Structures are given as C-alpha cells and as structure tokens.
C-alpha positions, 0 to 999 in steps of 0.5 A, spaced: 207 784 592 204 788 586 210 787 580 215 782 584 221 779 582 219 771 582 224 768 586 226 760 586 230 757 592 232 751 592 236 747 598 231 753 601 233 749 608 229 753 614 229 759 609 235 764 612 236 766 605 229 766 603 227 771 609 233 775 607 231 775 600 224 777 601 226 783 607 220 786 612 224 784 618 227 788 624 233 785 628 237 788 633 232 794 632 234 796 625 228 794 620 230 790 614 226 793 608 220 789 604 224 788 598 221 787 591 221 779 591 217 773 591 218 766 593 214 762 588 217 756 589 221 753 594 224 745 595 228 742 599 229 734 601 229 736 609 223 735 611 224 737 618 227 744 615 221 744 610 217 744 616 220 749 619 220 753 613 212 752 612 211 755 619 214 761 617 212 763 610 206 764 606 208 760 600 210 753 601 215 749 600 216 743 597 219 737 600 223 733 594 230 731 592 231 737 587 234 732 582 227 729 581 224 736 580 221 737 573 223 745 572 219 745 566 213 745 570 215 750 576 213 757 576 216 762 571 221 766 575 226 772 574 232 769 579 234 763 583 237 763 590 240 757 593 246 754 598 247 748 594 249 743 600 257 744 602 259 738 606 263 736 601 267 744 600 268 744 607 275 745 610 273 742 617 272 735 613 279 732 611 276 726 608 272 730 603 270 728 596 269 734 591 267 728 586 262 725 590 253 727 589 253 732 594 259 736 591 255 735 584 249 739 586 250 745 584 249 742 577 241 743 579 242 750 579 245 749 572 239 745 570 235 750 572 238 756 568 238 752 563 230 750 563 228 757 566 233 762 563 232 767 569 236 774 569 239 772 575 242 768 580 245 768 587 249 762 590 252 761 597 257 756 599 262 754 605 269 759 604 272 752 602 270 752 595 275 758 594 281 753 596 280 747 593 285 745 588 288 752 588 282 755 586 280 750 581 273 748 583 270 755 584 273 756 577 269 749 574 263 752 577 263 759 575 264 756 568 259 752 567 254 757 570 257 762 564 256 756 559 248 757 560 249 765 558 251 769 565 256 774 567 258 770 573 262 774 579 263 771 586 267 774 593 268 771 600 263 775 605 264 776 612 257 776 616 260 780 621 262 786 617 253 786 615 251 787 623 251 779 624 254 778 630 259 772 627 265 770 625 262 767 619 265 767 612 262 765 606 262 765 599 257 768 595 256 767 586 252 772 584 250 770 575 247 776 572 244 774 565 249 776 559 243 780 555 241 784 561 245 791 561 247 791 569 254 791 572 253 787 578 257 790 584 258 786 590 254 790 597 258 794 601 259 792 608 256 798 613 261 796 618 268 793 618 270 787 622 273 792 628 266 796 628 262 789 629 256 787 633 258 784 640 255 777 642 252 781 649 247 784 644 244 777 643 245 774 649 241 776 654 244 773 660 250 767 661 246 764 666 240 760 665 235 755 668 234 750 663 239 745 665 239 741 659 244 747 656 249 746 661 255 741 659 256 736 666 261 736 670 265 730 667 265 733 660 269 739 663 273 734 666 274 730 659 275 737 655 281 739 661 284 732 659 284 732 652 290 733 648 294 739 647 292 739 639 285 739 640 280 745 640 277 745 647 272 749 651 272 755 645 267 759 650 266 766 647 267 773 649 261 777 650 264 783 647 267 781 640 263 777 635 262 769 635 265 763 632 262 761 626 255 757 628 254 750 625 249 744 625 253 741 630 250 745 637 246 739 639 253 735 640 254 734 649 262 734 647 265 741 649 272 738 645 269 740 638 270 746 634 263 749 636 263 756 640 261 754 648 259 760 653 263 760 660 258 762 665 262 761 671 270 761 671 271 759 678 266 753 678 268 751 671 261 751 668 260 752 661 254 751 656 251 751 649 247 756 646 240 755 646 236 755 639 234 762 640 241 764 642 244 760 636 238 763 631 239 770 634 246 769 632 245 768 625 241 774 625 234 770 625 229 776 628 225 773 634 219 772 630 222 767 626 220 761 629 223 753 629 217 748 631 221 743 632 225 739 637 232 742 639 236 737 635 233 739 629 233 746 630 240 747 631 241 743 625 237 747 620 240 754 624 247 752 623 246 751 615 242 757 614 244 763 611 244 768 615 238 773 613 242 780 614 247 778 610 242 775 605 239 782 605 244 786 603 246 781 597 239 780 594 238 788 594 244 789 590 242 785 585 235 789 584 239 794 579 238 787 574 231 788 575 230 796 574 228 797 580 229 804 584 232 801 590 238 798 587 239 805 582 240 809 589 244 803 592 248 803 585 249 811 586 252 810 593 257 804 591 260 807 585 266 809 590 268 805 596 271 811 598 265 815 599 261 809 602 258 811 608 259 807 615 254 806 621 257 810 628 258 805 633 254 809 638 256 804 643 263 805 642 263 812 642 260 812 649 265 808 651 270 813 648 267 819 651 262 817 656 260 824 657 260 829 651 264 829 644 262 836 642 263 842 647 262 849 643 260 856 646 260 863 644 259 870 648 251 872 648 251 879 645 244 880 644 238 878 649 233 879 644 235 873 640 237 867 644 244 868 642 248 872 636 255 873 634 255 877 628 258 876 624 256 868 624 263 864 622 261 860 615 267 856 615 264 852 621 261 845 620 253 845 620 250 839 621 243 839 617 238 834 618 231 831 618 226 833 623 220 828 625 213 831 624 212 830 631 217 835 633 216 840 628 212 845 632 218 846 637 222 848 631 217 853 628 217 857 635 224 857 636 222 853 643 227 847 641 233 846 646 235 838 644 235 834 637 236 826 637 238 823 631 235 817 629 238 810 630 243 810 624 248 816 623 255 816 618 261 814 622 265 818 616 262 825 620 267 828 624 263 830 630 268 834 634 268 839 628 261 840 628 259 847 631 252 849 628 245 845 627 240 846 621 233 843 622 230 840 615 223 840 616 219 836 612 215 840 606 218 846 609 226 846 608 231 850 612 231 856 616 234 857 623 241 856 625 242 853 632 249 852 636 251 846 638 252 846 645 253 839 646 253 832 643 253 826 647 251 819 647 243 818 650 237 815 649 231 817 645 227 817 651 232 819 656 228 821 663 222 817 661 219 812 665 220 807 659 227 809 658 230 804 654 238 804 655 240 800 649 236 805 645 242 809 644 242 815 640 246 822 638 243 827 642 244 835 641 244 840 646 242 846 642 241 853 642 238 858 637 243 862 633 239 867 629 233 865 623 238 865 617 232 866 612 226 870 612 222 864 610 224 857 609 228 854 603 227 848 600 234 844 598 235 838 596 238 834 602 241 828 600 241 825 607 248 822 610 252 826 604 249 832 607 251 830 614 259 829 612 264 835 612 258 841 610 261 848 612 255 854 613 258 857 607 258 851 602 250 851 605 249 858 604 251 858 597 247 852 595 241 856 597 243 863 594 244 859 587 237 855 587 
C-alpha cells in the first residue's frame, strides 16, 4: 500500500491482531475496510502458529524467540503491536508468579520502543492484568512505557460490544509518542452488551456428522458425578454470546471452564466447537485458514486477538499518523452522547414482526400520487442515499419501495418517521415521499435467491410532491441526517444555501 504505516508485530501468533490491523476482510456480511497499515516484521516462537500466519499473510513471520531478536536489524517501523504472553497474569491461574520470565515479556515491547522509537504502539492482555496486586502490575508496565517517551492509556475492552459473539474482555494498552500531536481516544463500541451478536450467527447447526467433536457418554457421566463446586457442562445458549474461547478446547473433559454445545438435552449429548466454529466466535472470517491439526488450531484460535475488535482499535490510532480515516473517527467520538449505534434488525423484527411505522393521509389531488396541502413541516423526514442502480425510478417518480443498507443507526426513533427524501448521488434532493409502512425485510425479498438472513429496513413509500424545480445539493452528513431531522429543518438548510 502506497504511503502505508509500517507495523512490527511481536508475539504475532496466528495473526488475529495483524488481520485486524490490516483490515480488508468481511465478517458476518460486514466489511472491515483495508486500513493503511502494512506488516513489515512479525515474529513468534511457536512454529505451528507461524505456519498458520505464513499461510494467510503476504509478509512472512519469523519463527524466533523475540528476546534474541536484534531490533536494530529489522526494517524501520511506525507502530508496534503485540499481545505479550499473558499466562502469568491470567485470573484462572491460581499459582501465577508475576515475576517469572513470561510475565516480563512486556519488556521486549519496551526494548523495541527504545530501539526503533515508533510513533505508537498497541498491546493486548488479559483482564487479570488490571487486578493483580491491586493494579500495581499494570501501573508498573505503563510507567516503563512512559519512560521511553510515550503517553500511555489502558482500558478494558469487551469484544461483545464490537460485534464479536463472545464475552471476551481484554486490556488494551495504547501509547502515542509524546512529540506526536494527537490525543488518543479509545474506540466507541458500535453496540452495547444488550445488543450482542448471538452465537447462532456463527453456529450453522448443533448436530454435526463428525463424531470426534462429541463427548463420550462416560465423559458426560463423569461431569454429572463431579463435585458441586466444579464448573460443569458450560453449554451455550445460541441466543446469547459465547463464554470466552480459550486455547483448551481440544481437551476431552467437559469438567472445565470452556464453553460447549448441548446438542440434545434429553439424550444428554454434548460436543465441543469445531475449529472453524471457534474461529468464527473469535471473528476470524471463513477465508482465514488453519492448515494445522485441530489441537494446534484450537490453541492458536484461543490465544488470538479477535480481528474485528482489533480493527476498531487500530482504526482509532490512525490520527497519530494524520490519516483521514481517523479524522472522521475523531469527529464521531468527540461526544459519546452523540455516538451512533447500529440497529439490531433481528431484535426489531422480534419486537415488530409486521411493521414499525404505518402512516396515511387522504388523497386530495389525483394528478399527484398523494398531496395534502399544506405539508406538515414538523414531521420527521428520512434523507438517505439512493444507489445508482435505483436512481431511474426516483427520477421518473415510479419508486414504491426503499431498502436501507445493512447498517442503520439505532438512535433513530423509527415510529416518528413520516416522510422520505431520496438523495441522488451527484444530484441532491428534490422529491418528498410519504412513508406508508416501515418494516424489517430483506434486500432481495420476493426473489428466488432471497437470503432470509440479509435483513434490512424496508420503507414502502408513495410520492407526495416535487418540492423543488430542480435537485438541491446539501451536505448530507450520513448517520447524522437520519436523526431527529424534521422537514422544516431540512427546508431551512436548503434555503440558506
């Protein structure tokens, strides 16, 4: 990528962080744009993880102990990313020694910062890092980063709030070099915990053919006879997010902390996730392959950073490099109160199975489709782009239906919408339509290839009148224009131009 931001990835593993940093992938029908980062150096000591990494990325990772790497000899870099190993910080390790060699691997991040002086760094670790010794450990680590000349912030990030169907919580540490004029802000989650992506979005079916993923009857009986204080059969509700995926999913015992699936409650049939299911729960796209045996794949997936979550974090640091992506992000984040969350079409469908909005008024003029003078300028109006392949029907006033994209802001009071104004790219706005009905449907409804999972907001519309003799260009701040826009506000905007 021309004028790219050069990245060094330490402890790269199979590449979850790296995929999220680069972007350019699709997950659950949502595109995560290619970001202006390029990996120029990646290293991990796990040969099998490096094998998976090199199968999926153009730039090969080096299999080596990072402690032995001469950072003077690696390429020049702009940013460092690295999820330094976290076993010594994990809350599930009761015998952890926070002074062992693994606990000190963050010092390799310190060392590369000292040697290469990149503009920024991003580190990831487990939630336990915040809790150990009442916060003394994270403060010590942050202090060492600061001593290398960086403004350091850390925050607990919940993957479920970023569209990952998993209750995974991770500490993200971000540092910006002190001479860089950029005030870092952590990314605003597009969802909240009640708007989660359910597990059923990534689990195609409970019953699968391959017997190796099922627990034996003996294992099930052992679980039933286990002590009451043990974690037993943590089967997952497909209507909610999964518990945290770990590297232990290859284990045969279901007396563990790892989530499992209950295939048949009456017959007491349980199974573990397949590697592909585990990868989906971690937000790896299906195009990302694991060319290793199942035990290695489970370990790599469980140790990875969810790519989708990392994409948001990587996008949020772009301002340190003066990128346009981040300037737009910064404007959107200036006030959390003004942030826009994505509408959960499925939850709306469950709440309004038939229709959300139903408007009507009398027909007063047969020459026009519908005309009620005077038009009620206090009513809310939806202004939205119309794709080029649909423009003709709006030019000739034959449009009867409008489909939103896959994303729509949840802040819109749908039951207040009354009018619709199509915004034709390169032309602007001209015509006013009545929203007769708003409901949840699909973009290709009625067609043979209709995908019932491709949910959209569907507006059944009818022309009210042509408001302007010609099209009027306005500054359409997409997402913002959707929210609380009345016809009078819109008309004022047009008249002031």
